[in-house]
Backbone as CSV, one residue per row, in Angstrom:
resi,resn,N_x,N_y,N_z,CA_x,CA_y,CA_z,C_x,C_y,C_z
1,MET,0.786,-1.192,0.000,0.000,0.000,0.000,0.839,1.272,0.000
2,PRO,1.944,1.280,-0.685,2.761,2.481,-0.710,1.998,3.668,-1.273
3,GLU,1.062,3.434,-2.205,0.324,4.556,-2.787,-0.498,5.280,-1.741
4,VAL,-1.016,4.563,-0.758,-1.777,5.201,0.319,-0.841,6.043,1.165
5,GLU,0.295,5.461,1.545,1.247,6.182,2.367,1.787,7.397,1.612
6,ASN,2.128,7.247,0.338,2.644,8.359,-0.456,1.627,9.466,-0.607
7,HIS,0.359,9.106,-0.731,-0.705,10.093,-0.861,-0.669,11.064,0.310
8,PHE,-0.539,10.531,1.511,-0.545,11.381,2.693,0.782,12.101,2.881
9,ARG,1.881,11.435,2.596,3.190,12.075,2.747,3.352,13.228,1.785
10,SER,2.708,13.144,0.620,2.828,14.207,-0.368,1.817,15.320,-0.138
11,GLY,1.216,15.343,1.036,0.269,16.416,1.331,-1.124,16.094,0.877
12,GLY,-1.472,14.814,0.813,-2.810,14.387,0.409,-3.886,15.050,1.244
13,SER,-4.919,14.352,1.542,-6.088,14.908,2.203,-5.803,15.601,3.519
14,TYR,-4.752,15.205,4.242,-4.590,15.710,5.594,-3.544,16.796,5.748
15,GLY,-2.823,17.141,4.675,-1.895,18.256,4.732,-0.739,18.050,5.695
16,SER,-0.406,19.106,6.458,0.765,19.131,7.342,0.727,18.014,8.376
17,HIS,1.911,17.505,8.711,1.956,16.413,9.682,3.054,16.622,10.706
18,SER,3.251,17.858,11.148,4.268,18.077,12.171,3.812,17.450,13.473
19,PRO,4.760,17.087,14.350,4.406,16.450,15.626,3.465,17.295,16.480
20,ILE,3.548,18.614,16.320,2.679,19.503,17.094,1.215,19.227,16.788
21,HIS,0.940,18.847,15.547,-0.442,18.623,15.106,-0.850,17.162,15.200
22,PHE,-0.081,16.361,15.936,-0.326,14.922,15.975,-1.768,14.593,16.334
23,SER,-2.284,15.135,17.448,-3.642,14.772,17.866,-4.672,15.290,16.881
24,LEU,-4.408,16.431,16.266,-5.328,16.960,15.262,-5.369,16.032,14.063
25,VAL,-4.211,15.589,13.600,-4.150,14.678,12.453,-4.823,13.365,12.805
26,GLU,-4.565,12.860,14.009,-5.188,11.613,14.449,-6.715,11.757,14.449
27,ALA,-7.204,12.904,14.910,-8.649,13.149,14.908,-9.182,13.213,13.479
28,MET,-8.390,13.757,12.564,-8.817,13.830,11.165,-8.905,12.426,10.565
29,ILE,-7.934,11.567,10.900,-7.967,10.181,10.421,-9.217,9.501,10.962
30,GLU,-9.496,9.709,12.241,-10.680,9.104,12.847,-11.944,9.603,12.159
31,ASN,-12.010,10.889,11.837,-13.186,11.430,11.143,-13.357,10.802,9.769
32,GLU,-12.250,10.579,9.051,-12.335,9.917,7.753,-12.877,8.502,7.907
33,LEU,-12.419,7.805,8.944,-12.901,6.446,9.187,-14.393,6.454,9.515
34,LYS,-14.830,7.453,10.260,-16.247,7.535,10.626,-17.139,7.713,9.403
35,LYS,-16.603,8.272,8.332,-17.382,8.472,7.112,-17.722,7.152,6.429
36,ALA,-16.964,6.111,6.738,-17.180,4.816,6.082,-18.587,4.305,6.316
37,TRP,-19.080,4.413,7.543,-20.423,3.926,7.847,-21.462,4.703,7.042
38,ALA,-21.310,6.014,6.981,-22.254,6.830,6.212,-22.218,6.452,4.737
39,MET,-21.037,6.110,4.242,-20.921,5.692,2.850,-21.675,4.392,2.615
40,GLU,-21.560,3.466,3.558,-22.294,2.198,3.446,-23.805,2.471,3.397
41,GLN,-24.265,3.379,4.246,-25.686,3.720,4.265,-26.095,4.373,2.952
42,SER,-25.247,5.241,2.431,-25.527,5.903,1.158,-25.621,4.899,0.026
43,LEU,-24.774,3.888,0.057,-24.832,2.847,-0.980,-26.167,2.121,-0.947
44,ASP,-26.666,1.833,0.245,-27.976,1.180,0.366,-29.076,2.060,-0.219
45,ILE,-29.021,3.342,0.083,-30.026,4.286,-0.425,-29.935,4.378,-1.937
46,LEU,-28.715,4.471,-2.472,-28.542,4.534,-3.929,-29.088,3.286,-4.598
47,ASP,-28.849,2.118,-4.013,-29.386,0.877,-4.574,-30.908,0.925,-4.654
48,GLU,-31.546,1.414,-3.596,-33.010,1.517,-3.582,-33.500,2.490,-4.647
49,GLN,-32.823,3.640,-4.773,-33.230,4.631,-5.767,-33.071,4.091,-7.186
50,ILE,-31.968,3.410,-7.429,-31.727,2.837,-8.759,-32.796,1.808,-9.086
51,GLU,-33.129,0.986,-8.116,-34.163,-0.043,-8.318,-35.514,0.594,-8.661
52,ARG,-35.895,1.625,-7.895,-37.178,2.299,-8.151,-37.200,2.959,-9.523
53,LEU,-36.106,3.654,-9.869,-36.052,4.326,-11.168,-36.054,3.325,-12.316
54,ALA,-35.362,2.223,-12.147,-35.347,1.203,-13.205,-36.747,0.644,-13.414
55,ALA,-37.485,0.444,-12.334,-38.868,-0.054,-12.448,-39.744,0.967,-13.151
56,ARG,-39.577,2.256,-12.819,-40.386,3.294,-13.478,-40.028,3.419,-14.949
57,ALA,-38.741,3.236,-15.270,-38.324,3.334,-16.669,-38.915,2.190,-17.486
58,LYS,-39.026,1.004,-16.882,-39.588,-0.149,-17.587,-41.101,-0.069,-17.700
59,HIS,-41.733,0.499,-16.670,-43.194,0.545,-16.622,-43.660,1.945,-16.217
60,PRO,-43.577,2.905,-17.154,-44.013,4.267,-16.814,-45.489,4.276,-16.426
61,THR,-45.834,5.170,-15.525,-47.231,5.272,-15.098,-48.028,6.009,-16.151
62,VAL,-49.354,5.925,-16.021,-50.257,6.563,-16.978,-49.995,8.062,-17.036
63,GLY,-49.636,8.660,-15.927,-49.397,10.098,-15.870,-48.099,10.523,-16.523
64,ASP,-47.246,9.582,-16.899,-45.977,9.937,-17.526,-46.220,10.322,-18.979
65,ASN,-46.083,11.625,-19.267,-46.203,12.104,-20.651,-44.877,11.896,-21.355
66,ALA,-44.926,11.794,-22.628,-43.732,11.587,-23.444,-42.905,10.450,-22.853
67,MET,-43.510,9.269,-22.884,-42.937,8.090,-22.246,-41.461,7.877,-22.621
68,GLU,-41.119,8.043,-23.869,-39.741,7.809,-24.301,-38.797,8.808,-23.637
69,ARG,-39.202,10.091,-23.594,-38.362,11.112,-22.985,-38.174,10.822,-21.487
70,ASN,-39.247,10.409,-20.818,-39.144,10.075,-19.397,-38.211,8.889,-19.176
71,THR,-38.313,7.887,-20.047,-37.455,6.711,-19.910,-35.993,7.106,-20.071
72,VAL,-35.695,7.960,-21.056,-34.328,8.437,-21.243,-33.883,9.216,-20.011
73,GLY,-34.764,10.038,-19.467,-34.453,10.784,-18.248,-34.163,9.858,-17.083
74,TYR,-34.973,8.820,-16.938,-34.749,7.841,-15.875,-33.391,7.162,-16.055
75,MET,-33.100,6.782,-17.290,-31.849,6.075,-17.549,-30.645,6.991,-17.283
76,THR,-30.776,8.283,-17.612,-29.709,9.247,-17.329,-29.504,9.376,-15.826
77,LEU,-30.597,9.463,-15.090,-30.515,9.566,-13.641,-29.931,8.285,-13.040
78,ILE,-30.327,7.146,-13.551,-29.781,5.867,-13.080,-28.268,5.843,-13.325
79,ALA,-27.819,6.301,-14.496,-26.384,6.325,-14.808,-25.636,7.215,-13.817
80,LYS,-26.229,8.367,-13.464,-25.591,9.269,-12.493,-25.522,8.608,-11.121
81,LEU,-26.599,7.954,-10.713,-26.598,7.280,-9.415,-25.568,6.147,-9.386
82,CYS,-25.437,5.440,-10.498,-24.433,4.372,-10.573,-23.019,4.952,-10.481
83,LYS,-22.797,6.110,-11.087,-21.494,6.768,-10.995,-21.222,7.171,-9.542
84,ASP,-22.229,7.739,-8.867,-22.088,8.107,-7.450,-21.754,6.870,-6.617
85,LYS,-22.410,5.774,-6.937,-22.185,4.518,-6.227,-20.747,4.040,-6.430
86,ASP,-20.254,4.120,-7.663,-18.875,3.726,-7.951,-17.876,4.575,-7.167
87,GLU,-18.145,5.876,-7.079,-17.263,6.770,-6.322,-17.251,6.395,-4.839
88,LEU,-18.408,6.051,-4.301,-18.466,5.632,-2.902,-17.683,4.339,-2.683
89,TYR,-17.813,3.409,-3.608,-17.048,2.158,-3.502,-15.545,2.431,-3.535
90,GLN,-15.123,3.380,-4.367,-13.707,3.727,-4.422,-13.243,4.319,-3.090
91,LYS,-14.056,5.175,-2.496,-13.706,5.758,-1.206,-13.645,4.692,-0.116
92,LEU,-14.594,3.765,-0.137,-14.574,2.679,0.840,-13.347,1.787,0.644
93,ALA,-12.986,1.531,-0.585,-11.792,0.724,-0.856,-10.553,1.444,-0.340
94,TYR,-10.506,2.747,-0.498,-9.381,3.534,0.001,-9.320,3.463,1.532
95,ILE,-10.464,3.600,2.188,-10.510,3.492,3.653,-10.040,2.108,4.077
96,ASP,-10.466,1.084,3.351,-10.037,-0.279,3.665,-8.524,-0.426,3.509
97,GLU,-7.956,0.186,2.469,-6.501,0.160,2.292,-5.808,0.825,3.476
98,CYS,-6.362,1.936,3.940,-5.782,2.622,5.094,-5.839,1.729,6.329
99,ILE,-6.979,1.111,6.568,-7.111,0.218,7.725,-6.114,-0.931,7.618
100,ASN,-5.883,-1.415,6.407,-4.935,-2.520,6.214,-3.494,-2.133,6.509
101,LEU,-3.208,-0.848,6.647,-1.867,-0.412,7.019,-1.546,-0.757,8.474
102,VAL,-2.582,-0.988,9.281,-2.370,-1.369,10.679,-1.886,-2.813,10.690
103,LYS,-0.753,-3.043,11.349,-0.119,-4.371,11.305,-0.883,-5.427,12.099
104,ASP,-1.376,-5.085,13.261,-2.049,-6.047,14.138,-3.449,-6.348,13.600
105,PRO,-3.738,-7.614,13.267,-5.044,-7.954,12.698,-6.210,-7.676,13.652
106,VAL,-5.985,-7.800,14.944,-7.061,-7.509,15.905,-7.396,-6.024,15.867
107,LYS,-6.379,-5.189,15.847,-6.604,-3.737,15.788,-7.308,-3.357,14.482
108,ARG,-6.908,-4.004,13.385,-7.581,-3.731,12.098,-9.066,-4.047,12.198
109,GLU,-9.384,-5.212,12.758,-10.788,-5.613,12.855,-11.561,-4.727,13.831
110,ILE,-10.895,-4.251,14.858,-11.555,-3.314,15.783,-11.877,-2.021,15.054
111,LEU,-10.945,-1.515,14.234,-11.232,-0.308,13.452,-12.422,-0.537,12.518
112,ARG,-12.445,-1.696,11.876,-13.572,-1.999,10.980,-14.893,-2.067,11.760
113,ALA,-14.848,-2.707,12.915,-16.070,-2.826,13.726,-16.550,-1.458,14.170
114,ARG,-15.623,-0.613,14.612,-15.999,0.697,15.152,-16.437,1.667,14.054
115,TYR,-15.712,1.676,12.932,-15.947,2.726,11.941,-16.706,2.275,10.706
116,VAL,-16.461,1.085,10.230,-17.175,0.624,9.036,-18.533,0.050,9.428
117,CYS,-18.545,-0.777,10.473,-19.799,-1.391,10.919,-20.554,-0.519,11.920
118,LYS,-19.890,0.530,12.402,-20.492,1.500,13.328,-20.947,0.859,14.644
119,LEU,-20.188,-0.124,15.112,-20.507,-0.724,16.405,-20.083,0.243,17.514
120,SER,-20.846,0.273,18.564,-20.476,1.089,19.717,-19.251,0.477,20.379
121,ARG,-18.639,1.231,21.261,-17.488,0.696,21.999,-17.926,-0.523,22.805
122,LYS,-19.122,-0.436,23.384,-19.640,-1.541,24.193,-19.855,-2.801,23.338
123,ALA,-20.486,-2.627,22.173,-20.746,-3.769,21.280,-19.432,-4.352,20.747
124,THR,-18.468,-3.478,20.465,-17.161,-3.936,19.987,-16.456,-4.729,21.086
125,ALA,-16.538,-4.232,22.317,-15.919,-4.926,23.452,-16.522,-6.324,23.611
126,LYS,-17.828,-6.402,23.481,-18.501,-7.693,23.607,-18.068,-8.635,22.483
127,LYS,-18.007,-8.120,21.268,-17.635,-8.935,20.117,-16.219,-9.498,20.250
128,PHE,-15.292,-8.684,20.755,-13.891,-9.096,20.839,-13.500,-9.632,22.223
129,HIS,-14.469,-9.646,23.131,-14.224,-10.154,24.488,-13.149,-9.353,25.222
130,TYR,-13.235,-8.025,25.088,-12.362,-7.102,25.801,-13.244,-6.144,26.599
131,THR,-12.619,-5.397,27.485,-13.364,-4.339,28.179,-13.467,-3.145,27.244
132,GLU,-14.390,-2.253,27.541,-14.534,-1.034,26.737,-13.262,-0.192,26.797
133,VAL,-12.638,-0.173,27.968,-11.388,0.582,28.129,-10.314,0.018,27.205
134,ARG,-10.221,-1.316,27.144,-9.222,-1.944,26.284,-9.513,-1.666,24.809
135,ILE,-10.783,-1.653,24.442,-11.154,-1.323,23.060,-10.708,0.100,22.743
136,SER,-10.912,1.022,23.667,-10.468,2.404,23.460,-8.955,2.464,23.291
137,GLN,-8.240,1.729,24.128,-6.780,1.713,24.031,-6.323,1.166,22.680
138,LEU,-6.896,0.047,22.278,-6.510,-0.568,21.006,-6.874,0.330,19.822
139,THR,-8.031,0.975,19.904,-8.440,1.903,18.846,-7.452,3.048,18.747
140,ASN,-7.108,3.640,19.887,-6.157,4.758,19.886,-4.785,4.328,19.387
141,GLU,-4.347,3.136,19.771,-3.068,2.618,19.279,-3.114,2.441,17.761
142,ALA,-4.211,1.927,17.266,-4.346,1.725,15.819,-4.348,3.065,15.086
143,LEU,-5.056,4.057,15.635,-5.087,5.383,15.011,-3.698,6.019,15.039
144,GLU,-2.982,5.841,16.135,-1.624,6.361,16.250,-0.713,5.707,15.213
145,GLU,-0.857,4.377,15.050,-0.069,3.668,14.067,-0.392,4.159,12.651
146,LEU,-1.671,4.349,12.379,-2.064,4.875,11.061,-1.441,6.237,10.830
147,ASN,-1.491,7.073,11.846,-0.898,8.401,11.716,0.575,8.308,11.380
148,LYS,1.313,7.449,12.072,2.745,7.286,11.818,2.993,6.736,10.418
149,ARG,2.187,5.761,10.007,2.370,5.157,8.683,2.032,6.132,7.565
150,LEU,1.016,6.931,7.779,0.576,7.852,6.728,1.360,9.150,6.696
151,HIS,1.915,9.518,7.829,2.595,10.828,7.914,4.048,10.717,8.300
152,GLY,4.614,9.533,8.168,6.042,9.336,8.405,6.383,9.511,9.811
């Protein structure tokens, strides 16, 4: 994953990485990870919208005037939604690449549980058979490791 590391070292999304800004950068990484869950939800919504539009394009209602024009409009909108969906998948893949930079597989899975699956600290602790405090420690260690890997 050198491309992920190079992206951040070259001033990618997070900009400056001086030690003074360590906690700020770490918080920014955490915020990016938190977006993963919202992206998953957005993908579900896009799938539903695409399905509804495809059904309307195949079977326009009686009130649809200029049926052919409406069908073309539906298909154009479906194409845009599919493009949005592809962009979300790319962002999720990038987040997954970042999570994979964490060496410890348990810490990686904790990050996925907390940020991709949006499990609470309590639910994550139960899933991994740790205390909530230990989950917080492991999460912070993983975020610190990501910061070091991404920002040298």
